[in-house]
C-alpha positions as CSV (number, residue, x, y, z in Angstrom):
1,M,-26.6,-4.1,-11.3
2,N,-23.2,-2.3,-10.9
3,R,-21.2,-4.2,-8.3
4,P,-20.1,-1.2,-6.3
5,I,-23.8,-0.3,-5.9
6,K,-24.6,-3.8,-4.9
7,Y,-22.0,-3.5,-2.2
8,I,-23.6,-0.4,-0.8
9,L,-27.1,-1.9,-0.7
10,A,-25.7,-5.0,1.0
11,I,-23.9,-2.9,3.6
12,V,-26.9,-0.8,4.4
13,A,-29.0,-4.0,4.8
14,S,-26.5,-5.9,6.9
15,L,-24.6,-3.5,9.2
16,G,-24.6,-6.2,11.9
17,L,-22.2,-8.3,9.9
18,L,-19.6,-5.7,9.2
19,S,-17.4,-5.8,12.3
20,C,-17.0,-9.6,12.0
21,E,-14.9,-8.9,8.9
22,G,-12.8,-6.2,10.5
23,F,-9.1,-6.6,10.9
24,L,-9.1,-5.3,14.5
25,E,-10.3,-7.1,17.5
26,E,-13.8,-5.9,18.3
27,D,-16.9,-7.5,19.7
28,P,-19.3,-8.0,16.8
29,A,-22.2,-8.8,19.0
30,T,-22.7,-5.1,19.8
31,L,-23.7,-4.2,16.2
32,T,-27.0,-5.4,14.9
33,T,-29.7,-4.1,12.6
34,Q,-31.6,-3.2,15.8
35,A,-28.7,-1.5,17.5
36,E,-29.7,1.6,19.4
37,L,-28.3,4.8,17.9
38,S,-27.4,5.8,21.4
39,S,-25.0,2.9,21.8
40,P,-21.3,3.9,21.7
41,E,-20.4,0.2,21.2
42,A,-22.5,0.1,18.0
43,A,-20.8,3.3,16.7
44,R,-17.4,1.8,17.4
45,A,-18.3,-1.4,15.6
46,L,-19.5,0.7,12.6
47,V,-16.1,2.4,12.5
48,T,-14.3,-0.9,12.7
49,S,-16.1,-2.1,9.5
50,I,-14.1,0.4,7.5
51,Y,-10.9,-1.7,8.0
52,A,-12.4,-4.8,6.5
53,N,-10.8,-4.3,3.1
54,V,-7.4,-2.8,4.0
55,N,-5.8,-6.2,3.3
56,V,-6.7,-5.8,-0.4
57,V,-3.0,-4.9,-0.8
58,V,-1.9,-8.3,0.4
59,T,-4.6,-10.9,-0.1
60,G,-4.8,-14.3,-1.8
61,S,-5.9,-14.0,-5.4
62,G,-5.0,-15.2,-8.8
63,G,-5.0,-18.9,-8.2
64,W,-2.4,-21.2,-6.5
65,G,0.4,-19.1,-4.9
66,G,-1.2,-15.8,-5.9
67,N,-1.3,-12.6,-4.0
68,T,-2.5,-9.1,-4.9
69,L,0.9,-7.7,-4.0
70,S,2.3,-9.8,-6.8
71,L,0.5,-7.6,-9.4
72,L,2.5,-4.5,-8.4
73,E,5.8,-6.3,-8.1
74,F,5.5,-8.3,-11.4
75,M,4.7,-5.0,-13.2
76,T,8.0,-3.4,-12.0
77,G,10.1,-6.1,-13.8
78,K,11.9,-6.7,-10.5
79,A,10.1,-9.9,-9.6
80,D,9.0,-13.2,-11.0
81,G,6.4,-15.7,-10.0
82,V,7.3,-19.2,-11.3
83,A,4.2,-20.6,-9.6
84,Q,1.8,-18.2,-11.1
85,T,0.1,-19.4,-14.2
86,E,-0.5,-15.8,-15.5
87,G,2.6,-14.2,-13.9
88,F,4.3,-14.1,-17.3
89,R,1.5,-11.9,-18.7
90,F,2.6,-9.1,-16.3
91,N,6.3,-9.6,-16.9
92,Q,5.8,-9.7,-20.6
93,L,3.1,-6.9,-20.5
94,T,0.5,-9.0,-22.3
95,Y,-2.2,-8.8,-19.6
96,D,-5.7,-7.6,-20.4
97,S,-9.0,-6.6,-18.6
98,Q,-9.7,-10.2,-17.6
99,S,-6.3,-11.0,-16.1
100,F,-5.6,-12.0,-12.5
101,Y,-5.7,-9.3,-9.8
102,I,-7.2,-6.6,-12.0
103,D,-10.7,-7.2,-10.8
104,T,-9.8,-8.1,-7.2
105,Y,-8.3,-4.6,-6.5
106,W,-11.2,-2.8,-8.1
107,S,-14.0,-4.7,-6.3
108,Q,-12.2,-4.7,-2.9
109,L,-11.3,-1.1,-3.0
110,Y,-14.8,-0.1,-3.9
111,Q,-16.2,-2.3,-1.2
112,G,-14.0,-0.5,1.3
113,I,-15.1,2.9,0.0
114,L,-18.8,1.9,0.4
115,R,-18.2,0.8,4.0
116,C,-16.6,4.2,4.7
117,N,-19.5,6.0,3.0
118,V,-22.0,4.3,5.2
119,A,-20.0,5.1,8.3
120,I,-19.6,8.7,7.3
121,E,-23.4,9.0,6.7
122,Q,-24.5,7.1,9.8
123,L,-22.1,8.2,12.6
124,P,-23.6,11.7,13.1
125,R,-26.9,9.9,14.1
126,Y,-25.3,8.3,17.2
127,T,-26.5,10.5,20.0
128,A,-24.1,9.0,22.6
129,L,-21.0,10.4,20.9
130,S,-19.5,13.6,22.0
131,Q,-18.4,16.0,19.2
132,T,-14.8,15.0,19.8
133,Q,-15.6,11.3,19.5
134,L,-17.6,12.0,16.4
135,N,-14.9,14.0,14.8
136,D,-12.3,11.3,15.6
137,Y,-14.5,8.5,14.2
138,L,-15.2,10.5,11.1
139,A,-11.5,11.1,10.7
140,E,-10.9,7.4,10.7
141,A,-13.6,6.8,8.1
142,R,-12.5,9.6,5.8
143,T,-8.8,8.6,6.1
144,M,-9.6,5.1,5.0
145,R,-11.9,6.3,2.2
146,A,-9.0,8.5,0.9
147,F,-6.7,5.5,1.2
148,Y,-8.9,3.3,-0.9
149,Y,-9.4,6.0,-3.5
150,F,-5.7,6.7,-3.6
151,Y,-5.0,3.2,-4.8
152,L,-7.8,3.4,-7.3
153,V,-6.6,6.5,-9.1
154,R,-3.0,5.4,-9.2
155,M,-4.0,2.0,-10.6
156,Y,-6.9,2.8,-13.0
157,G,-6.8,6.6,-13.5
158,D,-10.3,8.1,-13.9
159,V,-12.7,6.2,-11.8
160,P,-16.4,6.5,-10.7
161,K,-16.7,9.0,-7.8
162,I,-19.1,7.6,-5.2
163,S,-19.0,9.7,-2.0
164,E,-22.3,8.6,-0.3
165,P,-24.4,5.5,-0.2
166,V,-26.5,5.2,-3.3
167,K,-30.2,4.9,-2.6
168,A,-31.8,5.1,-6.1
169,L,-31.4,2.7,-8.9
170,A,-31.2,5.6,-11.3
171,D,-27.7,6.3,-9.8
172,V,-26.4,2.8,-10.4
173,N,-24.5,3.5,-13.6
174,T,-21.8,5.9,-12.5
175,P,-19.4,7.3,-15.1
176,R,-15.7,7.9,-14.5
177,S,-14.5,11.2,-13.0
178,P,-11.1,12.7,-13.8
179,V,-8.2,11.8,-11.5
180,K,-7.7,15.4,-10.4
181,E,-11.3,15.7,-9.5
182,I,-11.1,12.6,-7.3
183,Y,-8.1,14.1,-5.5
184,D,-9.7,17.6,-5.2
185,D,-13.1,16.5,-4.2
186,I,-12.5,13.4,-2.0
187,I,-8.9,12.4,-1.2
188,L,-7.5,15.8,-0.2
189,P,-10.6,17.1,1.6
190,D,-10.9,13.8,3.5
191,L,-7.3,13.9,4.7
192,L,-7.3,17.6,5.4
193,F,-10.3,17.1,7.6
194,A,-8.7,14.1,9.3
195,E,-5.5,15.8,10.2
196,T,-7.4,18.3,12.4
197,S,-8.7,15.4,14.6
198,G,-7.5,14.6,18.1
199,L,-6.3,11.1,17.1
200,A,-3.0,10.0,18.7
201,W,0.2,10.0,16.7
202,R,0.5,6.3,17.3
203,R,-2.2,3.8,18.1
204,P,-0.7,0.4,19.0
205,N,-3.9,-1.6,18.0
206,G,-3.4,-0.7,14.3
207,E,-6.2,1.8,13.9
208,V,-5.9,5.1,12.0
209,S,-3.5,7.4,13.8
210,K,-2.2,11.0,13.3
211,G,1.0,9.4,12.1
212,F,-0.8,7.4,9.4
213,I,-2.8,10.5,8.3
214,K,0.3,12.7,7.9
215,S,2.2,9.9,6.1
216,L,-0.7,9.2,3.7
217,L,-1.2,13.0,3.1
218,A,2.6,13.4,2.4
219,D,2.4,10.5,-0.1
220,V,-0.7,11.9,-1.7
221,Y,0.8,15.4,-2.2
222,L,4.1,13.8,-3.5
223,T,2.1,11.9,-6.1
224,Y,-0.2,14.8,-6.8
225,A,3.0,16.9,-7.6
226,G,4.0,14.4,-10.2
227,H,2.3,12.5,-13.0
228,P,-0.5,12.5,-14.1
229,V,-1.8,15.7,-12.2
230,N,1.6,17.5,-12.3
231,A,0.6,20.0,-9.6
232,G,4.3,20.8,-9.1
233,Q,5.9,23.1,-6.6
234,S,3.0,23.8,-4.3
235,A,2.3,20.1,-3.8
236,Y,5.9,19.3,-3.1
237,V,5.8,22.0,-0.4
238,E,2.7,20.4,1.2
239,S,4.2,17.0,1.0
240,A,7.4,18.2,2.7
241,R,5.4,19.9,5.5
242,R,3.4,16.7,6.4
243,S,6.4,14.3,6.1
244,K,8.5,16.6,8.3
245,E,5.9,16.4,11.0
246,V,6.5,12.7,11.1
247,V,10.3,12.9,10.7
248,D,10.5,15.4,13.6
249,L,9.1,12.7,15.9
250,K,12.0,10.4,15.0
251,G,13.6,9.3,18.3
252,S,10.5,9.6,20.3
253,T,7.2,8.5,18.8
254,F,8.8,6.8,15.8
255,D,12.3,5.5,15.1
256,L,14.2,3.3,12.8
257,F,14.8,-0.3,13.9
258,D,18.5,-1.0,14.7
259,E,18.4,-4.1,12.5
260,Y,16.4,-5.1,9.4
261,T,15.6,-8.4,11.1
262,D,13.8,-6.5,13.9
263,M,11.0,-6.0,11.3
264,I,10.3,-9.7,11.1
265,L,9.8,-10.2,14.8
266,P,6.0,-10.4,15.5
267,A,6.6,-8.8,18.9
268,N,7.5,-5.5,17.1
269,K,4.2,-5.1,15.3
270,N,2.7,-1.6,15.3
271,S,5.8,-0.2,17.0
272,R,8.9,2.0,16.5
273,E,9.5,2.2,12.7
274,F,6.0,0.9,11.7
275,I,3.4,3.6,11.2
276,F,0.5,1.7,9.6
277,Q,0.2,-2.0,8.9
278,V,-2.3,-4.6,7.8
279,Q,-3.0,-6.6,10.9
280,F,-2.4,-10.4,11.0
281,D,-2.6,-12.9,13.9
282,K,-2.4,-16.6,14.4
283,I,-6.2,-17.1,15.0
284,N,-8.3,-14.9,12.8
285,R,-6.1,-13.9,9.8
286,N,-2.6,-15.2,8.9
287,N,-0.1,-13.4,6.7
288,P,-0.4,-15.1,3.3
289,L,2.9,-13.8,2.1
290,T,5.0,-16.1,4.2
291,P,4.3,-19.3,2.2
292,V,4.0,-17.3,-1.1
293,C,7.6,-16.1,-0.8
294,L,9.1,-19.5,0.1
295,P,10.9,-21.4,-2.7
296,T,8.6,-23.8,-4.5
297,F,8.4,-27.2,-2.8
298,A,11.7,-26.7,-1.0
299,G,10.7,-28.7,2.0
300,I,12.1,-26.1,4.5
301,S,8.8,-25.5,6.4
302,V,5.8,-27.0,8.0
303,Y,3.6,-25.3,5.4
304,S,1.7,-27.8,3.2
305,N,2.4,-25.5,0.2
306,E,5.6,-23.6,-0.4
307,F,4.5,-21.5,-3.4
308,G,7.4,-19.6,-4.9
309,G,4.8,-17.2,-6.1
310,L,6.8,-14.0,-5.6
311,V,10.5,-14.2,-6.3
312,P,13.0,-11.3,-6.6
313,R,14.9,-11.1,-9.9
314,F,18.7,-11.6,-9.6
315,E,19.3,-8.5,-11.8
316,F,17.6,-6.3,-9.1
317,I,19.5,-7.8,-6.2
318,D,22.8,-7.6,-8.1
319,S,22.3,-3.9,-8.7
320,Y,22.7,-3.0,-5.0
321,D,25.9,-1.1,-4.3
322,A,28.8,-3.3,-3.1
323,G,28.7,-3.6,0.7
324,D,25.0,-2.7,1.0
325,K,23.9,-4.7,4.1
326,R,20.3,-5.0,2.7
327,A,21.6,-7.4,0.0
328,E,23.4,-9.6,2.4
329,E,22.1,-13.0,3.5
330,K,19.1,-13.0,5.8
331,Q,18.6,-9.2,5.7
332,F,16.1,-8.6,2.8
333,F,16.9,-11.8,1.0
334,I,17.6,-15.5,1.9
335,S,19.4,-18.2,-0.1
336,E,20.0,-20.8,2.6
337,Y,18.0,-22.2,5.5
338,N,19.1,-24.7,8.1
339,G,22.0,-25.8,6.0
340,Q,19.9,-26.3,2.9
341,Q,20.8,-24.2,-0.2
342,L,17.6,-22.9,-1.8
343,G,18.8,-22.6,-5.4
344,G,18.4,-18.9,-5.6
345,R,17.6,-15.8,-3.5
346,Y,14.1,-15.3,-2.0
347,I,12.4,-12.5,-0.2
348,Y,13.1,-12.5,3.6
349,K,10.7,-9.7,4.6
350,W,7.9,-12.0,5.7
351,F,10.0,-14.9,6.9
352,D,8.1,-15.8,10.1
353,K,10.4,-18.4,11.7
354,V,7.9,-19.7,14.2
355,A,5.3,-20.2,11.5
356,I,7.8,-21.8,9.1
357,D,9.2,-24.1,11.8
358,Q,6.2,-24.9,13.9
359,D,2.6,-24.0,13.1
360,A,2.2,-22.5,9.5
361,R,0.3,-19.5,10.9
362,S,2.3,-16.3,10.3
363,E,1.3,-13.3,12.4
364,L,3.7,-10.8,10.8
365,N,1.9,-7.7,9.8
366,F,2.3,-6.2,6.3
367,T,3.6,-2.6,6.4
368,I,1.8,0.1,4.4
369,Y,3.9,3.0,5.9
370,R,7.1,2.9,7.9
371,L,9.4,5.7,9.0
372,A,12.1,5.0,6.4
373,D,9.4,5.5,3.7
374,V,8.3,8.9,5.1
375,M,11.9,10.0,5.6
376,L,12.5,9.5,1.9
377,M,9.3,11.3,1.0
378,Y,10.6,14.3,3.0
379,A,14.0,14.1,1.3
380,E,12.4,14.1,-2.2
381,A,9.7,16.6,-1.6
382,S,11.9,19.2,0.2
383,N,14.6,18.9,-2.4
384,R,12.0,19.8,-5.1
385,A,10.4,22.4,-3.0
386,E,13.6,24.2,-2.1
387,G,15.7,23.5,-5.2
388,G,18.2,21.4,-3.4
389,P,18.8,19.2,-0.4
390,N,18.6,20.8,3.0
391,A,20.4,19.5,6.1
392,L,17.5,17.4,7.3
393,A,16.9,15.9,3.9
394,L,20.6,14.8,3.8
395,Q,20.3,13.4,7.3
396,C,17.3,11.4,6.4
397,V,19.0,9.8,3.4
398,N,22.3,9.3,5.4
399,D,20.4,7.6,8.3
400,I,19.0,5.1,5.9
401,R,22.4,4.6,4.2
402,D,24.1,4.3,7.6
403,R,21.8,1.4,8.5
404,A,22.8,-0.2,5.2
405,D,26.5,0.2,6.1
406,L,27.0,2.7,3.2
407,I,29.1,5.9,3.5
408,P,27.3,9.2,3.9
409,I,26.6,11.5,0.9
410,S,27.1,15.3,0.6
411,G,27.5,18.1,-1.9
412,M,25.0,16.8,-4.4
413,S,23.0,18.8,-6.9
414,A,19.2,18.7,-6.7
415,D,19.0,16.3,-9.6
416,A,21.7,14.0,-8.3
417,F,20.2,14.0,-4.8
418,E,16.8,13.2,-6.3
419,Q,18.2,10.1,-8.0
420,E,19.9,9.0,-4.8
421,V,16.5,9.3,-3.0
422,W,14.9,7.2,-5.7
423,N,17.7,4.7,-5.4
424,Q,17.1,4.4,-1.7
425,R,13.4,4.0,-2.2
426,Y,14.1,1.1,-4.7
427,F,16.5,-0.7,-2.3
428,E,14.9,0.1,1.0
429,L,11.2,-0.4,0.1
430,C,11.5,-3.3,-2.4
431,Y,8.7,-5.8,-2.5
432,E,6.5,-3.6,-0.3
433,G,4.2,-2.4,-3.0
434,K,5.9,0.9,-3.5
435,L,8.1,0.8,-6.6
436,W,5.4,0.6,-9.2
437,F,3.7,3.7,-7.9
438,D,7.0,5.5,-7.8
439,M,7.6,4.6,-11.5
440,L,4.2,5.9,-12.4
441,R,4.5,9.3,-10.7
442,T,8.1,10.0,-11.8
443,R,7.7,8.3,-15.3
444,K,11.2,7.0,-14.6
445,V,12.5,3.4,-14.2
446,R,15.8,2.4,-12.7
447,N,17.5,0.0,-15.2
448,D,19.0,-2.7,-13.1
449,L,21.6,-3.5,-15.8
450,T,22.9,0.0,-16.5
451,K,21.9,1.5,-13.1
452,A,20.7,4.6,-14.9
453,Y,17.1,5.9,-15.0
454,D,15.2,5.3,-18.2
455,D,12.0,7.1,-19.3
456,F,9.1,4.9,-18.3
457,V,7.7,4.8,-21.9
458,G,10.3,2.9,-23.9
459,H,12.0,1.2,-21.0
460,R,12.7,-2.5,-21.8
461,N,12.5,-4.7,-18.7
462,V,14.6,-7.8,-18.1
463,F,11.9,-9.9,-19.7
464,N,12.5,-8.0,-23.0
465,A,9.1,-6.3,-22.9
466,T,8.8,-2.6,-23.4
467,F,6.7,-0.2,-21.4
468,A,4.2,1.8,-23.5
469,E,1.6,4.4,-22.7
470,R,-0.9,1.7,-22.0
471,Q,1.1,0.6,-19.0
472,L,0.5,3.9,-17.2
473,R,-3.0,2.6,-16.1
474,F,-4.4,-0.8,-15.5
475,P,-7.5,-1.7,-17.6
476,I,-10.9,-1.3,-16.1
477,P,-12.1,-4.9,-15.3
478,L,-14.2,-6.3,-18.2
479,R,-16.9,-7.4,-15.9
480,E,-17.3,-3.9,-14.6
481,I,-17.6,-2.6,-18.2
482,D,-20.2,-5.3,-18.9
483,V,-22.5,-4.2,-16.0
484,N,-22.0,-0.4,-16.1
485,A,-22.7,1.1,-19.5
486,A,-21.4,4.4,-18.3
487,L,-17.8,3.1,-18.0
488,T,-15.2,3.6,-20.7
489,Q,-12.0,1.5,-21.1
490,N,-8.5,2.8,-20.7
491,P,-6.6,3.3,-24.0
492,G,-4.8,0.2,-25.3
493,F,-7.2,-2.4,-23.8
């Protein structure tokens, strides 16, 4: 049986177990297979289940020292993983349909979709919900379904379109639907529905908020404008409109942190610059990236394992402009701790000092969207939509440059400004799972040695491997091909 379908059947049969796996703090005892449909607690627990798979973007996988984030970072050529037995296959572009991570993303994203489908189908049956409550709950579920599908189409291209729980075995083998169809039939309608909800712009407990919906929609339209859909001008306009709604709240609902190190303080989770994060705590789920990003067996922490599983390439760090604060010690990178030289530079973005020094239980959240990201989305989309940078677009880029101690820019052409925005996305959002998707939608790669932008196809990375057409999509996992005769493989695999 196709595994996505198995997940649906399992979800329908065991609703009482779903909230136990959620990333938010909810009481799982309220949801059982006998739960009354009049129970608002049961309805809330059903909604909570949709978050169970959001940590697919940063979860342990691929053996010792492995993490799903590593797949996206290895592919960029900006990161290495000395502890990863198959890391070289991604750096050298020799991976295949059975390689680490490829199957983890597919199966976890579809499991998340199937949880959302069940919630979307079942929630209207809860008689205790007002229409407003129902609309808000459906907005959460449809936003998360769009989120999971957004990852799928960017990673694999055409994918099976499953928009409701499957109830007949005849529907088990689902063929792939075109990328544009997934956007037009699921991702965009889900988000356009969700943005009309009454959800708050910020929800400190980490649930779907209006800020997240608008940020995701801005990202979707920006991607839709570029490759492979190439929707162009109209999509850039829509992306700029949604991102501006978030940027307009800068200084009130959202704001940039004063210091980069503010982002590694657990007390700042779900606040200020952060719009939507994967939730971690010391009790239920620890952030796995903290030990993964420590230098291998350096002996600087209380962790039993210091993996060195995700390490920045020196060529990338050295390509920052002179004087850029982000490249300085203990901003985005670290080379020394407590007087000990680490023998290289390592990622500092998940350096939870309390966990490292005391209890090996990191509670730092992993950020999916933060204000700096959305500001750069607006700068890029509005520049394309209007044929040049407007005052707000320039201000967005200069605010990010100012925090990095860089001088302001002005008087740029549309093309020069776009490359500056891409530069800031590279340097500001590095190792946050963003760069690979930017490379795919723009079909451009910043060459760390020349500091120029190469065409994606034909770019040679620092591992002397050359991107080809096959790198534009990951392979469909072999085990999925084996169990679903309707699936076809991506070219080159």
